[in-house]
C-alpha positions in Angstrom: 14.1 -47.4 -51.2 11.7 -48.8 -48.8 13.3 -48.5 -45.6 10.9 -50.5 -43.3 10.7 -53.3 -46.0 15.2 -53.3 -45.4 14.6 -52.7 -41.6 12.1 -55.8 -41.7 14.2 -58.1 -43.6 17.4 -57.1 -41.3 15.3 -58.4 -38.4 14.2 -61.5 -39.9 17.9 -62.3 -40.7 18.3 -61.8 -36.7 16.4 -64.7 -36.0 18.8 -67.1 -37.0 22.0 -65.0 -37.0 24.4 -65.8 -34.1 27.6 -64.0 -35.2 26.3 -60.3 -33.8 25.9 -58.7 -30.7 24.1 -55.9 -29.0 26.9 -53.4 -30.2 26.7 -54.9 -33.9 22.7 -54.0 -34.4 23.5 -51.2 -32.1 25.9 -49.9 -34.9 23.5 -51.2 -37.4 20.7 -49.3 -36.4 23.1 -45.9 -36.4 24.7 -46.5 -39.9 21.3 -47.0 -41.1 20.2 -43.5 -39.4 23.3 -41.8 -41.1 22.1 -43.5 -44.8 18.9 -42.2 -44.3 20.6 -38.7 -43.3 22.2 -38.8 -46.7 18.9 -39.9 -48.8 20.0 -43.9 -48.8 22.9 -42.7 -51.3 26.0 -45.5 -50.9 28.7 -44.8 -50.3 28.6 -42.1 -47.8 31.2 -40.7 -45.0 31.1 -41.7 -41.4 31.3 -39.7 -38.6 33.0 -41.5 -35.8 31.9 -39.9 -33.0 28.1 -39.0 -34.0 27.8 -42.9 -34.7 29.3 -43.8 -31.6 26.8 -41.1 -29.8 24.1 -42.8 -31.5 25.3 -46.3 -30.8 26.0 -45.8 -27.5 29.6 -47.5 -27.8 31.9 -46.0 -25.9 35.4 -47.7 -27.1 36.5 -46.8 -30.3 38.2 -50.1 -30.3 34.6 -51.8 -30.3 33.6 -49.3 -32.9 36.2 -50.5 -35.5 35.9 -54.0 -34.8 31.8 -53.9 -35.3 32.3 -52.2 -38.7 34.8 -54.9 -39.6 32.1 -57.5 -38.5 29.6 -56.3 -40.0 31.6 -56.0 -43.0 32.7 -59.9 -43.0 29.0 -60.8 -42.4 28.0 -59.2 -45.7 25.8 -55.9 -44.4 27.9 -53.3 -45.0 30.8 -52.9 -47.3 33.5 -51.1 -45.0 36.3 -49.1 -46.9 38.7 -47.8 -44.2 40.9 -44.3 -44.5 43.9 -44.8 -46.2 45.6 -41.9 -45.3 45.1 -38.7 -42.4 43.2 -36.4 -45.1 41.2 -39.4 -46.1 37.6 -40.0 -44.8 36.2 -44.1 -43.9 33.2 -44.5 -46.5 30.5 -47.2 -45.6 27.9 -49.0 -48.1 25.1 -50.5 -47.0 24.2 -53.7 -48.6 20.6 -54.1 -50.3 18.7 -57.5 -48.1 17.5 -60.1 -50.6 14.0 -60.6 -48.7 14.4 -64.4 -47.0 12.2 -67.6 -47.9 8.8 -67.9 -46.4 9.7 -70.4 -44.0 11.6 -67.7 -42.2 8.9 -65.2 -42.5 6.6 -67.4 -40.9 9.1 -67.7 -38.0 8.9 -64.3 -37.6 5.5 -64.5 -36.0 6.1 -68.3 -34.8 5.2 -67.9 -31.2 3.0 -64.4 -30.7 1.3 -63.9 -34.3 0.0 -60.0 -34.3 -3.6 -61.0 -34.8 -3.6 -63.8 -32.5 -6.7 -63.9 -29.7 -5.8 -62.7 -26.0 -5.8 -65.7 -23.7 -8.7 -66.0 -21.3 -6.9 -65.0 -18.7 -4.9 -62.2 -19.7 -6.5 -58.6 -20.0 -7.5 -56.9 -23.1 -4.9 -54.0 -23.9 -5.7 -50.7 -22.1 -7.5 -52.2 -19.1 -6.2 -52.8 -16.0 -6.8 -55.0 -13.0 -7.2 -58.8 -12.8 -8.4 -60.4 -15.8 -12.0 -62.1 -15.8 -11.7 -65.9 -14.2 -9.0 -65.3 -11.6 -9.0 -66.6 -8.3 -8.0 -63.6 -6.3 -9.1 -65.3 -3.4 -5.5 -67.7 -4.2 -3.8 -64.7 -5.1 -4.4 -63.2 -1.4 -3.1 -66.2 0.4 0.1 -66.4 -1.6 0.7 -62.7 -0.8 -0.4 -63.6 3.2 1.9 -66.1 3.0 4.9 -64.4 1.7 7.1 -62.8 5.0 7.9 -59.1 5.0 11.3 -57.8 5.8 12.6 -58.7 9.3 13.3 -55.2 11.4 16.4 -56.3 12.2 19.9 -54.1 12.2 19.9 -53.1 8.8 16.2 -52.3 8.4 16.4 -50.0 12.2 16.9 -46.9 10.4 13.5 -47.3 8.2 11.8 -48.3 10.9 13.4 -45.4 13.3 12.7 -42.9 10.2 9.3 -44.2 9.2 8.2 -44.1 13.1 9.8 -40.2 13.3 7.3 -39.4 10.0 4.1 -41.1 11.7 4.6 -39.7 15.2 4.3 -43.4 16.5 7.8 -42.8 19.0 6.0 -39.9 20.5 2.3 -40.2 20.8 2.5 -39.8 24.7 6.1 -38.2 24.9 5.8 -35.1 23.3 4.5 -32.4 26.5 2.9 -29.3 26.2 4.0 -26.1 27.6 1.3 -26.5 30.4 2.8 -29.9 31.6 6.4 -28.7 31.1 5.5 -25.5 33.7 3.5 -27.4 36.0 6.4 -30.3 36.2 9.1 -27.8 36.4 6.9 -25.6 39.2 6.3 -28.9 41.1 10.3 -29.8 41.0 11.2 -26.4 42.3 12.7 -25.1 39.0 12.6 -21.3 37.7 9.9 -20.6 35.2 12.4 -19.4 32.6 14.1 -22.5 32.7 11.2 -24.3 31.9 10.4 -21.8 29.0 14.1 -22.4 27.9 13.6 -26.3 27.6 10.7 -25.9 25.9 11.3 -24.0 22.9 14.7 -25.7 22.8 13.7 -29.0 22.1 10.3 -27.8 20.4 12.5 -26.6 17.6 14.3 -29.6 17.5 11.5 -31.8 16.9 11.9 -33.2 20.4 15.0 -35.3 19.1 18.5 -35.5 21.4 21.2 -34.2 19.6 18.8 -33.2 16.7 19.2 -37.5 15.9 17.5 -39.6 18.3 14.0 -39.4 19.5 13.3 -38.6 23.3 11.5 -41.0 25.4 11.5 -39.6 28.3 11.3 -35.8 28.4 11.3 -35.8 32.6 14.8 -36.9 32.6 15.5 -34.8 29.4 14.6 -32.1 32.1 16.7 -33.2 34.9 19.7 -33.0 32.8 18.6 -29.3 31.3 18.8 -28.3 34.8 21.6 -30.1 36.1 23.5 -28.2 33.1 22.0 -25.3 34.2 22.4 -25.2 37.7 26.2 -26.2 37.2 26.7 -23.1 34.8 25.4 -20.9 37.9 27.3 -22.3 40.5 30.6 -22.4 38.7 32.6 -18.9 38.3 33.6 -17.2 35.6 37.5 -17.2 35.4 37.5 -16.3 31.8 37.2 -12.8 32.9 39.6 -12.9 35.5 42.5 -14.6 33.9 42.0 -11.9 30.8 42.0 -9.0 33.6 45.3 -10.4 35.2 47.0 -10.8 31.9 46.8 -6.7 30.7 49.6 -5.1 31.3 50.7 -4.2 35.2 50.2 -0.2 35.4 51.4 1.7 38.8 47.8 2.8 40.2 49.4 5.8 42.0 51.6 7.8 39.1 52.9 10.9 39.6 51.9 12.9 36.4 54.1 15.5 37.2 57.3 14.2 36.7 58.9 13.8 33.1 58.8 10.8 31.5 
């Protein structure tokens, strides 16, 4: 059995075949593989799960319909199972070589040994072909508009800027600058170090998402929260002590219980 000749003949027939679809062709190739596994003996038993896996057909009804259609078109002889313990079988028909006109039509548009056109690069080579007008190509590229950074591209532009560091070229301070600013504003040095360490760990982003554009304003906000925490009394401890069990402070332990 010359399987190469058989496959070439099958695909030559497909040049004018209008009855088959991609599912038929995929199933036929899966059947051919099983036929090869059985050493090209007819008939051979069908393994439905294996054939559906090889042909990438997910529906059983599509699988059965393709088998019946291939049988109807004369490519196979399909013998379905007669009862539950019986296995279906298939025989693949030997295809007669087509006439000379059909053989020529297989390579009609692009013969295998035809020379390449002038402007096509040779196989294995990259880059523009010789004689290509690069000036005209660059003009076409320049005339093509790029993406508009609108609402849909806002997140993309912000992510690119954050990776390049363009959003923070002059907005990320050093520890020395933070200390100078806190000292000039009469704020404690310990708060300056806390402020710098906090935002340095977060990548100088507000809430971990929005890049900080004005770190001095963020420092003012930081200190307003810090001063509020210092001024606000800790009422939780007082409330907890008041909720404890009331006992007599001047208890006479000489009395019996």
